[in-house]
RORO-565063 format. One record per residue: residue in three letters; x, y, z of N, C-alpha, C, CB in turn. Coordinates in steps of 0.001 Angstrom, whole numbers, plus 500000, padded with zeros to 6 digits. Each point is the difference from the previous one (the first is absolute). Glycine has a CB too. Layout:
BEGIN
FIVO | res | n_c1 | n_c2 | n_c3 | ca_c1 | ca_c2 | ca_c3 | c_c1 | c_c2 | c_c3 | cb_c1 | cb_c2 | cb_c3
FIVO | ala | X | Y | Z | X | Y | Z | X | Y | Z | X | Y | Z
...
This chain:
BEGIN
FIVO | res | n_c1 | n_c2 | n_c3 | ca_c1 | ca_c2 | ca_c3 | c_c1 | c_c2 | c_c3 | cb_c1 | cb_c2 | cb_c3
FIVO | met | 537893 | 483357 | 047367 | 501406 | 500619 | 499824 | 500808 | 499205 | 500925 | 499302 | 502418 | 499417
FIVO | leu | 501908 | 497178 | 500755 | 500892 | 499392 | 500097 | 500169 | 501089 | 501644 | 500892 | 498822 | 496895
FIVO | ser | 500046 | 500764 | 503868 | 500329 | 500604 | 501124 | 501028 | 500958 | 499961 | 499245 | 498185 | 500877
FIVO | glu | 500589 | 503118 | 499387 | 501115 | 501067 | 499485 | 501267 | 499603 | 500417 | 498540 | 501869 | 500110
FIVO | ser | 501370 | 497765 | 501351 | 501197 | 500017 | 500503 | 499997 | 498308 | 501136 | 500177 | 503410 | 499715
FIVO | leu | 500963 | 496548 | 500736 | 500165 | 498885 | 500469 | 501052 | 500277 | 502322 | 500058 | 498876 | 495980
FIVO | pro | 499500 | 500011 | 504217 | 500785 | 500992 | 501384 | 501263 | 500476 | 499310 | 499282 | 498495 | 502361
FIVO | ser | 501692 | 501997 | 498342 | 501278 | 500477 | 499468 | 500875 | 499061 | 500072 | 499649 | 502043 | 500529
FIVO | ala | 500328 | 496420 | 500547 | 500647 | 499371 | 500024 | 500159 | 499325 | 498519 | 499569 | 500122 | 502492
FIVO | val | 499426 | 499616 | 496659 | 499839 | 498969 | 499099 | 500548 | 501213 | 498621 | 497599 | 497962 | 501397
FIVO | ala | 502157 | 502708 | 498847 | 500313 | 501316 | 499319 | 501634 | 499964 | 499725 | 497887 | 501401 | 501296
FIVO | thr | 502669 | 499122 | 499887 | 501328 | 500215 | 499855 | 500619 | 498315 | 499429 | 500015 | 502328 | 502179
FIVO | leu | 499267 | 496778 | 498256 | 500575 | 498350 | 499271 | 499769 | 500217 | 498873 | 499505 | 498252 | 501472
FIVO | leu | 499506 | 502177 | 497763 | 499965 | 499757 | 498646 | 500692 | 501466 | 499170 | 497639 | 498166 | 500441
FIVO | lys | 502888 | 502494 | 500361 | 501204 | 501072 | 499262 | 501263 | 499193 | 500520 | 498760 | 502762 | 500134
FIVO | arg | 501728 | 496981 | 500860 | 501339 | 498977 | 499503 | 499654 | 498831 | 499881 | 501562 | 501027 | 501020
FIVO | leu | 497652 | 498288 | 498497 | 500091 | 498571 | 498728 | 499760 | 501067 | 498810 | 498639 | 497305 | 501254
FIVO | gly | 501170 | 503660 | 498555 | 500027 | 500692 | 498281 | 501241 | 500228 | 499609 | 498033 | 501280 | 500124
FIVO | tyr | 502393 | 499651 | 501140 | 501436 | 500287 | 499635 | 500893 | 498882 | 500447 | 499604 | 502448 | 500189
FIVO | ala | 500556 | 496420 | 500405 | 500606 | 499157 | 499935 | 500009 | 498927 | 498542 | 499654 | 500659 | 502584
FIVO | gly | 499364 | 499471 | 496781 | 499931 | 499583 | 498599 | 500353 | 500198 | 499176 | 499055 | 499781 | 500395
FIVO | leu | 501426 | 501645 | 499818 | 501200 | 500392 | 498706 | 501377 | 499884 | 500118 | 498620 | 501522 | 499478
FIVO | leu | 502116 | 497733 | 501638 | 500602 | 499528 | 499746 | 500901 | 499261 | 499515 | 498929 | 500833 | 500614
FIVO | pro | 499926 | 497910 | 498835 | 500858 | 499316 | 498600 | 499943 | 500892 | 498558 | 499274 | 497470 | 501003
FIVO | phe | 499841 | 503279 | 498790 | 499745 | 500914 | 499063 | 501383 | 501005 | 500068 | 497138 | 499715 | 500249
FIVO | val | 503100 | 500399 | 500563 | 501371 | 500983 | 500236 | 501065 | 499380 | 500080 | 499007 | 501431 | 501116
FIVO | gly | 501350 | 497741 | 499615 | 500975 | 498893 | 499915 | 500323 | 499338 | 499070 | 499488 | 499878 | 501552
FIVO | leu | 499928 | 499510 | 497754 | 499726 | 499234 | 498628 | 500257 | 501450 | 499168 | 497919 | 497669 | 500619
FIVO | ala | 501550 | 503251 | 498918 | 500320 | 500845 | 499130 | 501602 | 500415 | 500408 | 497302 | 500728 | 499587
FIVO | ala | 503221 | 499536 | 501466 | 501272 | 500684 | 500109 | 501187 | 498325 | 499730 | 498895 | 502695 | 502193
FIVO | leu | 501015 | 496101 | 498009 | 500798 | 498943 | 499727 | 499759 | 499388 | 498509 | 500002 | 499610 | 502576
FIVO | leu | 499093 | 501559 | 496521 | 500344 | 499492 | 498678 | 500472 | 501025 | 499969 | 498671 | 498490 | 498953
FIVO | trp | 501918 | 502526 | 501627 | 500966 | 500350 | 499391 | 501461 | 500051 | 500749 | 498127 | 501059 | 498770
FIVO | leu | 502000 | 497705 | 501959 | 501195 | 500395 | 500761 | 500414 | 498627 | 499964 | 499440 | 502130 | 501539
FIVO | val | 499926 | 496640 | 498176 | 500487 | 498514 | 499691 | 500411 | 499720 | 498585 | 498469 | 499260 | 501727
FIVO | lys | 502547 | 499903 | 498291 | 500306 | 499470 | 498693 | 499443 | 499470 | 499097 | 501157 | 499929 | 500916
FIVO | pro | 498801 | 500436 | 497824 | 498763 | 499534 | 499060 | 499631 | 498730 | 500124 | 500596 | 501401 | 498459
FIVO | glu | 500442 | 497493 | 501697 | 498874 | 498746 | 500239 | 499348 | 499663 | 501040 | 501077 | 499215 | 498789
FIVO | leu | 498554 | 501777 | 501655 | 498972 | 500235 | 501411 | 498402 | 500521 | 499530 | 502370 | 500927 | 501618
FIVO | his | 498231 | 499813 | 497504 | 498649 | 501023 | 499425 | 498996 | 499441 | 499893 | 501030 | 501189 | 498801
FIVO | ala | 498921 | 497322 | 500445 | 498777 | 499522 | 499327 | 499012 | 499181 | 501482 | 501562 | 499547 | 497027
FIVO | val | 499546 | 500163 | 504108 | 499398 | 500180 | 501085 | 499142 | 500680 | 500873 | 501319 | 499291 | 499419
FIVO | val | 499443 | 502233 | 500415 | 499689 | 500541 | 500870 | 498516 | 500638 | 499337 | 502642 | 500197 | 501164
FIVO | thr | 497637 | 500151 | 497531 | 499246 | 500079 | 499366 | 498616 | 499746 | 499701 | 501811 | 500057 | 499924
FIVO | leu | 498074 | 498556 | 500325 | 499075 | 499164 | 500301 | 499401 | 500160 | 500982 | 500904 | 498853 | 499036
FIVO | ala | 499521 | 501399 | 502222 | 499544 | 500525 | 501092 | 499589 | 500901 | 500140 | 500905 | 499135 | 500517
FIVO | leu | 499418 | 502359 | 499511 | 499433 | 501128 | 499612 | 498705 | 499416 | 499337 | 502241 | 501467 | 499758
FIVO | thr | 497788 | 498527 | 499210 | 498571 | 499756 | 498768 | 499327 | 499245 | 500746 | 500875 | 499920 | 497617
FIVO | thr | 498992 | 498932 | 503231 | 498896 | 499097 | 500203 | 499712 | 501332 | 501158 | 500582 | 496724 | 499340
FIVO | tyr | 500071 | 503446 | 501435 | 499549 | 500753 | 501410 | 498955 | 501240 | 499164 | 502739 | 499597 | 501954
FIVO | ala | 497942 | 501283 | 497672 | 499232 | 500781 | 499058 | 498648 | 499227 | 499530 | 502286 | 501103 | 499227
FIVO | ala | 497751 | 498008 | 500124 | 498764 | 499443 | 499907 | 498853 | 499714 | 500470 | 501232 | 499725 | 499390
FIVO | leu | 499230 | 499382 | 501896 | 499315 | 499595 | 500987 | 498829 | 501122 | 500990 | 502295 | 498319 | 499759
FIVO | ile | 499441 | 503096 | 500371 | 499366 | 500706 | 500596 | 498113 | 500911 | 499257 | 503169 | 499927 | 501041
FIVO | ala | 497202 | 499675 | 497708 | 499511 | 500919 | 498741 | 498434 | 499020 | 500466 | 502605 | 500751 | 497449
FIVO | ser | 497406 | 497647 | 502625 | 498931 | 499376 | 499946 | 499554 | 500368 | 501414 | 500581 | 498184 | 498183
FIVO | phe | 500103 | 502288 | 502860 | 499470 | 499838 | 501095 | 499095 | 501160 | 500231 | 501857 | 498628 | 500710
FIVO | leu | 498697 | 502461 | 498283 | 499151 | 501235 | 499915 | 498732 | 500204 | 499414 | 501882 | 500613 | 500043
FIVO | gly | 498292 | 498880 | 498905 | 498552 | 498994 | 499406 | 499043 | 499326 | 500973 | 501455 | 499315 | 498155
FIVO | gly | 499423 | 499810 | 502477 | 499047 | 498849 | 501036 | 499385 | 501220 | 500726 | 501629 | 497435 | 500560
FIVO | leu | 498633 | 503695 | 500509 | 499413 | 500748 | 500519 | 498506 | 500377 | 499379 | 502354 | 500509 | 500730
FIVO | his | 497871 | 499482 | 497982 | 498388 | 500904 | 499270 | 499077 | 498154 | 500260 | 501154 | 502721 | 496965
FIVO | trp | 499058 | 496337 | 503116 | 499241 | 498786 | 500140 | 499700 | 499862 | 501496 | 501079 | 498885 | 497927
FIVO | gly | 499074 | 501790 | 503235 | 500525 | 500196 | 501204 | 498436 | 500774 | 499665 | 503289 | 499913 | 500784
FIVO | val | 496958 | 501356 | 498568 | 498702 | 501326 | 500568 | 499019 | 498906 | 499245 | 500996 | 503334 | 499899
FIVO | ala | 499285 | 495596 | 498990 | 498511 | 499643 | 499402 | 499498 | 498780 | 501273 | 500617 | 500397 | 496746
FIVO | phe | 500322 | 499357 | 503742 | 499170 | 499225 | 500997 | 499376 | 500400 | 501188 | 501260 | 498731 | 499210
FIVO | leu | 499145 | 502072 | 501242 | 499888 | 501110 | 501239 | 498046 | 500856 | 499371 | 503972 | 500765 | 500465
FIVO | lys | 496359 | 499174 | 498647 | 498670 | 501097 | 499129 | 499372 | 498834 | 499754 | 500961 | 502292 | 498580
FIVO | gly | 498779 | 496445 | 500814 | 499328 | 499321 | 499788 | 499382 | 500420 | 498602 | 499967 | 499438 | 502443
FIVO | asp | 498542 | 500713 | 497483 | 499006 | 499882 | 498875 | 500181 | 501590 | 499629 | 498089 | 497817 | 500842
FIVO | lys | 502366 | 502900 | 499932 | 500222 | 501244 | 499556 | 501433 | 500663 | 499801 | 497890 | 500030 | 501007
FIVO | thr | 502821 | 498461 | 498177 | 500831 | 500488 | 499917 | 500422 | 500857 | 498230 | 500284 | 498122 | 502385
FIVO | pro | 500323 | 503053 | 497488 | 500118 | 500390 | 498574 | 501271 | 499085 | 499303 | 499029 | 502639 | 500617
FIVO | leu | 500163 | 496616 | 498126 | 500735 | 499170 | 499384 | 501679 | 499928 | 499310 | 497524 | 499947 | 499933
FIVO | phe | 502268 | 501860 | 500312 | 501281 | 500121 | 499857 | 501478 | 499276 | 501119 | 498433 | 502143 | 498840
FIVO | his | 500912 | 497617 | 502221 | 500826 | 499284 | 501078 | 500236 | 498647 | 499584 | 499083 | 501329 | 501805
FIVO | cys | 500305 | 497734 | 497441 | 500408 | 499275 | 500015 | 500931 | 499611 | 498529 | 498174 | 499830 | 501974
FIVO | val | 501217 | 501115 | 497140 | 500787 | 499929 | 498843 | 501637 | 500143 | 500241 | 497839 | 500952 | 498839
FIVO | trp | 502246 | 500462 | 501788 | 501238 | 500426 | 500059 | 500423 | 499004 | 501335 | 499687 | 502724 | 498801
FIVO | gly | 500078 | 496626 | 501941 | 500442 | 499023 | 500769 | 500826 | 499097 | 499700 | 498404 | 500389 | 500661
FIVO | val | 501592 | 499276 | 497629 | 500589 | 499219 | 499703 | 500979 | 500156 | 498732 | 498222 | 499052 | 501286
FIVO | thr | 501411 | 502268 | 498333 | 500685 | 500631 | 498972 | 501444 | 500370 | 500618 | 497715 | 500900 | 498846
FIVO | pro | 503080 | 499643 | 502538 | 501305 | 499819 | 500069 | 500895 | 498228 | 500193 | 499311 | 502737 | 500995
FIVO | ser | 499635 | 496569 | 499348 | 500867 | 498933 | 499762 | 500433 | 499515 | 498232 | 498794 | 499309 | 502565
FIVO | leu | 500236 | 500962 | 496969 | 500169 | 499280 | 498494 | 500888 | 500869 | 499630 | 497809 | 498995 | 499256
FIVO | val | 502261 | 502439 | 500526 | 501035 | 501148 | 499737 | 501053 | 499336 | 500311 | 498859 | 502023 | 500476
FIVO | ala | 501458 | 497586 | 500773 | 501504 | 500013 | 501087 | 500562 | 498686 | 498969 | 499164 | 500773 | 503361
FIVO | trp | 499596 | 497989 | 496216 | 500699 | 498765 | 499673 | 500364 | 500205 | 498316 | 498585 | 498367 | 502064
FIVO | val | 500956 | 502516 | 497865 | 500302 | 500193 | 498306 | 501384 | 500382 | 500517 | 497605 | 500977 | 498331
FIVO | ala | 503187 | 500502 | 502608 | 500861 | 500214 | 499961 | 500913 | 499256 | 500174 | 499077 | 501376 | 500198
FIVO | leu | 501017 | 497792 | 501030 | 500728 | 498645 | 500338 | 500347 | 499272 | 498523 | 498567 | 499656 | 502503
FIVO | leu | 500562 | 499902 | 496597 | 500819 | 499686 | 498648 | 500563 | 501281 | 499046 | 498415 | 497836 | 499988
FIVO | leu | 501903 | 502956 | 500163 | 500454 | 500918 | 499422 | 501544 | 499947 | 500790 | 497473 | 501333 | 499295
FIVO | pro | 503751 | 499383 | 499904 | 501137 | 499772 | 500376 | 500097 | 501421 | 500720 | 500903 | 498136 | 498150
FIVO | ala | 499909 | 501907 | 502875 | 500028 | 500751 | 500880 | 499932 | 501175 | 499615 | 500891 | 498645 | 501044
FIVO | tyr | 499811 | 502210 | 497859 | 500197 | 501504 | 499961 | 498504 | 499829 | 499258 | 503071 | 500999 | 499829
FIVO | ala | 495966 | 498415 | 499755 | 498561 | 500488 | 500014 | 498773 | 499611 | 501146 | 500744 | 499926 | 497566
FIVO | gly | 499513 | 499002 | 502916 | 499271 | 499550 | 501078 | 499991 | 501056 | 501411 | 500632 | 497524 | 498890
FIVO | leu | 500390 | 502845 | 501232 | 500175 | 501035 | 501361 | 499470 | 501328 | 499493 | 502274 | 498910 | 501099
FIVO | pro | 497634 | 501480 | 497945 | 499790 | 501355 | 499842 | 498644 | 499947 | 499804 | 502130 | 500750 | 499134
FIVO | leu | 497478 | 497813 | 500537 | 498076 | 500163 | 499738 | 499397 | 499466 | 501390 | 499786 | 499264 | 497055
FIVO | leu | 500876 | 499821 | 504056 | 500113 | 500055 | 501177 | 499772 | 501261 | 500720 | 501257 | 498292 | 499468
FIVO | gly | 499609 | 502682 | 499722 | 500596 | 501482 | 501281 | 498303 | 500737 | 499447 | 503981 | 500780 | 499859
FIVO | leu | 495472 | 499154 | 498744 | 498893 | 500547 | 499573 | 499303 | 499472 | 500681 | 500359 | 500512 | 498146
FIVO | leu | 499114 | 498340 | 501991 | 498805 | 499349 | 500440 | 499774 | 500331 | 501467 | 500311 | 498156 | 498306
FIVO | leu | 500578 | 501586 | 502996 | 500239 | 500825 | 500685 | 499555 | 501867 | 500183 | 501479 | 497796 | 499635
FIVO | val | 498595 | 502621 | 499417 | 499796 | 501755 | 499966 | 498600 | 499813 | 499529 | 502525 | 501313 | 499252
FIVO | thr | 497232 | 497858 | 499831 | 497844 | 499670 | 499862 | 499761 | 499200 | 501027 | 499404 | 499736 | 497381
FIVO | cys | 500830 | 499678 | 503356 | 499577 | 499304 | 501457 | 499467 | 501528 | 500884 | 502237 | 497485 | 500059
FIVO | tyr | 499158 | 503313 | 499638 | 499781 | 500811 | 501226 | 499152 | 500963 | 499174 | 502261 | 499688 | 501690
FIVO | ala | 497758 | 500625 | 497091 | 498649 | 500843 | 499343 | 499013 | 499332 | 500755 | 500639 | 500536 | 497452
FIVO | val | 499051 | 498488 | 501662 | 498422 | 499308 | 500118 | 499618 | 500122 | 501953 | 500488 | 497648 | 497325
FIVO | asp | 500352 | 501973 | 503355 | 499802 | 500241 | 501545 | 499516 | 501165 | 500291 | 501640 | 498745 | 500497
FIVO | his | 499215 | 502827 | 498941 | 500022 | 501035 | 500696 | 498128 | 500403 | 499196 | 503545 | 500717 | 500500
FIVO | arg | 496140 | 498355 | 498499 | 498635 | 500743 | 499707 | 498821 | 499236 | 500482 | 500962 | 501015 | 497974
FIVO | gln | 499698 | 497756 | 503068 | 499105 | 498958 | 500461 | 500142 | 500357 | 501265 | 500136 | 498160 | 498413
FIVO | trp | 500261 | 501683 | 502857 | 500139 | 499875 | 501092 | 499639 | 501207 | 500603 | 501447 | 498349 | 499619
FIVO | pro | 498618 | 502825 | 499843 | 499049 | 501169 | 500443 | 498516 | 499603 | 500308 | 501435 | 501487 | 498545
FIVO | lys | 497956 | 497516 | 500321 | 498739 | 499691 | 499948 | 499544 | 499059 | 501059 | 500205 | 500481 | 497730
FIVO | leu | 500922 | 499344 | 502668 | 499670 | 498399 | 501125 | 500439 | 500843 | 501528 | 501113 | 497211 | 498038
FIVO | gly | 499489 | 503794 | 501821 | 500433 | 500628 | 501400 | 501700 | 499597 | 500395 | 497154 | 499689 | 500909
FIVO | leu | 503292 | 500344 | 498288 | 501444 | 499301 | 499988 | 501087 | 501339 | 499383 | 498885 | 497028 | 499375
FIVO | ser | 500716 | 504192 | 500432 | 500285 | 500945 | 499482 | 501449 | 500257 | 501254 | 497161 | 500788 | 498529
FIVO | his | 502931 | 499223 | 502693 | 501337 | 499825 | 500612 | 500838 | 499341 | 499690 | 499202 | 500376 | 501253
FIVO | trp | 500708 | 498780 | 498305 | 500913 | 498805 | 499556 | 500803 | 500565 | 499087 | 498500 | 498172 | 500294
FIVO | leu | 500886 | 502753 | 498949 | 500654 | 500324 | 498322 | 501427 | 500058 | 500266 | 498065 | 501592 | 498883
FIVO | pro | 502295 | 499622 | 502472 | 501639 | 500137 | 499505 | 500903 | 499134 | 500281 | 499767 | 501940 | 500185
FIVO | leu | 499664 | 497157 | 500767 | 500240 | 498262 | 500317 | 500840 | 499905 | 498651 | 497459 | 498816 | 501420
FIVO | arg | 501154 | 500991 | 497814 | 499996 | 499091 | 498997 | 500998 | 500726 | 498521 | 497253 | 498951 | 501183
FIVO | leu | 503002 | 501900 | 499088 | 500374 | 501232 | 499039 | 501282 | 499874 | 499929 | 498359 | 501595 | 500512
FIVO | his | 502503 | 498367 | 501027 | 501670 | 499737 | 500344 | 499846 | 498522 | 499519 | 500815 | 501690 | 502398
FIVO | leu | 498841 | 497715 | 497929 | 500508 | 498168 | 499974 | 499792 | 500207 | 497682 | 498132 | 497950 | 503718
FIVO | thr | 501405 | 502244 | 495916 | 499788 | 500226 | 498945 | 500937 | 500629 | 499103 | 498167 | 499847 | 500985
FIVO | leu | 502263 | 501416 | 499080 | 501065 | 500590 | 499930 | 501340 | 499517 | 500130 | 498515 | 501216 | 500519
FIVO | val | 501608 | 498028 | 500593 | 501983 | 499022 | 499900 | 499978 | 498968 | 499433 | 500898 | 500379 | 502021
FIVO | ala | 497640 | 498647 | 498027 | 499881 | 499195 | 499414 | 499613 | 499993 | 498186 | 499680 | 499547 | 502643
FIVO | thr | 499750 | 501806 | 497074 | 500512 | 499956 | 498328 | 501281 | 500503 | 500013 | 497827 | 500450 | 498847
FIVO | leu | 502981 | 500332 | 501638 | 501259 | 500714 | 499960 | 500798 | 498703 | 500272 | 499402 | 502622 | 500842
FIVO | ser | 500270 | 496086 | 499501 | 501372 | 499106 | 500435 | 499549 | 499196 | 498650 | 500566 | 499766 | 503206
FIVO | cys | 498325 | 499832 | 496402 | 499955 | 499222 | 498820 | 500520 | 500737 | 498690 | 498072 | 498816 | 501131
FIVO | leu | 501911 | 502271 | 498806 | 500607 | 500718 | 499057 | 501626 | 500324 | 499953 | 497681 | 500785 | 500103
FIVO | leu | 502520 | 499459 | 501444 | 501369 | 499544 | 499743 | 500927 | 498629 | 500171 | 499601 | 502128 | 500437
FIVO | gly | 499500 | 496926 | 499422 | 500219 | 499036 | 500449 | 500258 | 499438 | 498303 | 498628 | 500035 | 502797
FIVO | ala | 500548 | 500414 | 496191 | 500012 | 499950 | 498594 | 500586 | 500368 | 499150 | 498779 | 499879 | 500492
FIVO | ala | 501493 | 501730 | 500119 | 501254 | 500290 | 499418 | 501571 | 499419 | 500604 | 498386 | 502034 | 499430
FIVO | ala | 501890 | 497280 | 501340 | 501363 | 499637 | 500596 | 500767 | 498799 | 498686 | 498897 | 500333 | 503155
FIVO | pro | 502371 | 499862 | 496809 | 500950 | 499822 | 499146 | 499959 | 498526 | 499850 | 501322 | 502068 | 500567
């Protein structure tokens, strides 16, 4: 099992960084509703790319688990670790009206997988934060996709 707690200073920093990581999601989704149409392509690219990077990061956490657990690693972590990156790459190739909802669905799927896996690793105390981050990020992707 991985450590169930971190020093409070580290835990506080991780929470702050997590919430700060929502700023690009919220800011770019809002910009898509506010900017002139000629800027939509740039802002959309920024939002889809950021969402894809975050999804890849969430998958990469599972490779971190694999490295920590060594030979005792369930193969699931190895396979799932690359899956979000591959799906995110496909989402980047799609037009924004399709790619952003796919990325939103991917973020929800990443949360669902973590919700199932993290308690086995002693990390369930991080699930409320992950839920908050996932909800805001997913809503941002969906609002960005719906922008005029």
